[in-house]
N, C-alpha and C positions, 0 to 999 in steps of 0.2 A: 491474411489481414494481420497487420501490425497492431497490437494493443498497448496502451500505455499502463505502466505499472508505477504506483506510487509507494514511496517509503515514508518513514516517520517524518523525515524533514518536509516533505510535501505536505503531510497532513497538519503539521504545525504551522506552517506558512498559511495554508487555508484557514486554520483556526484564528490565526493573527489578522485575517482578512486581507493578505497580501494580494494586491491586484494583479500583479505579474503572474502569480500561481493560479489565481481564478482564471485568467486568460488562457493559461496552459491546460487548465482542466476543461474548460469549454471547448478549446480548439481540439484537444485529444478525444473527447466525447463526440464531437462532430465527425471527426475524421475516421475514428476507428468504431465508434458504436459502443465500446465498452472500455472502461477504465477500471483497471483491477487494483484491489488492495488486499494484500495478504492479511489474513485475520489475526495473525500475531502482531502486526504492525497496529491495527486498530486497538488491540488490547494494550499496546505499548503507550498508546497516546491517550485513548478515551479516559475520562475521569467522571463523565456524566453531570459536569458543572453547567450551569446556565451560561457561563461565559464560553461555552463551546457551541453556542447556536450556529456559528458560521461553519464549524466543522460538521456538525450534524446535517446542515443543508448540503455540504459538499458530499457527504457519504451517501445522500439520496441519489447521486448521479454515478455511484461506483458500484462495482460488484465485488463482494468479499470472496477471497479465495481461501478455502479451508485448510487449516493447518493439518488436520488429522489424515488426510490422504497421502501427505508428503512426509511424514515423520522421519521415515528411514532415510530417504535421500537427503533431507536436511541434516540429519545426524552425521550421515557419511561425509557431507560436504564440510561440516563443522571439524570433523576428524582430519580430513585432507588439508584443510587450511589452517589448522591448529587455532580455531577460534571457539568461543563459547557463545557467541551472539547468535542465537537461533533466528532472531527476527531479520537480520541481515542475511542469512542463509537462505531464509524463507523468501524474501524479496529476490534473491538472485535465482533460486530454482523456479519461482513464478515467472520471472522475466525470461529466462532461457526456454522454458517449457511452454509458456502461454503468451508471453509477452510480445 
């Protein structure tokens, strides 16, 4: 089964109530049953503001994928790709291993 994996850009689009992204979320949830969001991405975007009501609704349809179980592979990927963005590395690892 192929699952969808959302990154920060997707969450920001959902937060802004982007109709196209909402359609993508609904279609992905219907087709795969699970829409995955790395927990580091949620932390990157979430601020707990009332203006994030649409994002809160969207996250109800998603499964958070823990950062804790992947810390070493994420760090290794950052080292191999010479980047410090652990969120992007987390998204990549989740997409490859679970998406």
